[in-house]
Steps between C-alpha positions, in 0.01 A plus 500: 500500500634838408586755765224744376234235554557444872387694796716728712615317829675641801673386820288662782640321797850361615610313806837357592628275782880592512716200400684320790526149642154449676617166638202468737217607261315299234483630154129579549587699807769687307271580203180618666625839631615588143136433380351706777738788431421497129126497565531795739715696256238441223196598711329173383361228716557129444143465372590735206785277372393288205805267468844425627836406334759353733859443431747259681735225412559277800184542717287197394151467363242780489688757683257782404210306641690431826597866541157646415297242698652653825381843403149399430485548125197373302546214245657727233717359205857455626778420249831383651797593273847346476759652271819454709629829614292685254180347659401824681517717194331236288206503751478878473492463121223241511293719741561807281379329186200340678370837608608679171296243286192537722500172675517675841455855643767439780762240578737439782858399433705323773859398483629303787793259589656350807854412412753269669876532506756419236479504128170515313389148413352427160311180473595464133863572535713331244835321556709818434308691770518198742873502462548863561359705219278682742351841466801684646718302266297588195497873584870475561549356153305785346715756694820344391384499133396867534838592630677311229282635204464854612785568747255553782693580814459283810402812700188553293328207653606598863370843428152360452505340849625833643216687327241254611600538870502878462146489369402251784606745765208720379245215511365392845368179336854388393660210685872581452566884548861509613709697236788317329797615286625340184796360685275330756291353219797371301667363817191330643490122480543353149185324367556454126787703334465782470195530721525524869258467791399866495409461127249225561150542638395313819202274536223659694132456581223754457193608304352784290153575376333720244142594438435589139175637351332611181469866419132485606587364835778751541249784459274332754763426753655852509842324525820646367569289193832412332422378149624192311655610167625180372646157567742258343556138569771289315650165549846351423554132430847485363769238439770676703767429239307751277414770769668843509600502863512889504121504421382318808133374487228655289529852621536660154202325361273566804603867509423551126163344550426718786619824334297419187194417714525830688597692183789672680871514461757404759599866542146562645571278808563684819599230748568129481470202728692213338597147602843534658537146650869556418694803415590350161131459438416876564787603262391269215136613553596869452577398149219268455241763594660755259627739787831502337664329193638161471824476682456840684355355823823543695545855398132566581557360856830667569373852372216496745224504235290262706556683841244704681509819305653342192341470156282191579503406867504116536380302809421793729356233731853350543409218259532133577860550597380705810150371552561123441303286254180308606433369151123540464491825682780677328318612178197627691721694736668666207163638396441638841822700479400635156166592627639687803747684265231602248269610778773714652488283823862372511599711785874556521569329162247676271613534144409855395195527261486119440232454248568153336637198685643164383499183686704184377535162632633172372516138608585157403771239480772748387633438171252226398151641520302773681288798476530882520231742562503890453216719623458870432293732719430866476328784683267546207317226296 
């Protein structure tokens, strides 16, 4: 369906449970406060929610039903979504299209995950991953290749971690807020050369929720809307002997689809929340999103283009590096930050005159297969 044949849709409520360990709470107990916060922010009651879309990876069957049962919701349609680390943003996309195409007037989106310790475990891991080709190793290979092909300095990756912590100091919801220097990043414990501990996101638990609504419901609610402009979802399914390691995942394809859908240019984007599970990933995604040219990610990072006050601030929330990464919740939490920025409610870290925001997340078994989702939001439809 073409863009001009769908209804305008907005986010009218957001809620976030800051990411942390939550060892003594169930996933349902973690998620419910995010739902309550989003409903309060929207001004709607649970009786006014027509459907729910719920993202997670490891939380078992019918998670959405388990969460909402404890909040007294009616027997609304609930769709549980899995798309690895891109599950949260995919759930947002599904809810957006369901309302835009007239199936519902309102929808609730929940992303929630309770994580353990250690490496993320993929059920369908192949032999290479089992023997050590883990997510850190795959991003490290991409970093090495970028350094080889483009002369990217080692310090560029470290600067991304420094920037993320600097932004996190402005965000009370960030988990890791102590500042770090490039030297401290480079000298921290080696994980997969060239990446070190401070260049890798941590596991965490948490939840985020959104209430989205049609334009008619926005007018009735009186809420302050932030409008969906476009969305792009792309997949990669490559033989890793054929893949360009410096174009990690399907970021370029998902971004192009989102820009085309929104009918905007990358230069129109004011603020970005992107998937920085590792510093190497953030640098590669600068290029995939078109924020800079191919091979220019290192320069872009070192020259402060993505810093608060820079040309296009990236991860003002602190990103995954400073918040941690509860898989199903991450993509929904990114939307929360973009909404706060576009509303002018990101106290202490507000990007001046932010009008269009971009959220990007990706997930999957690294080099073999996965999904990338890009969402564009604006102050005006």
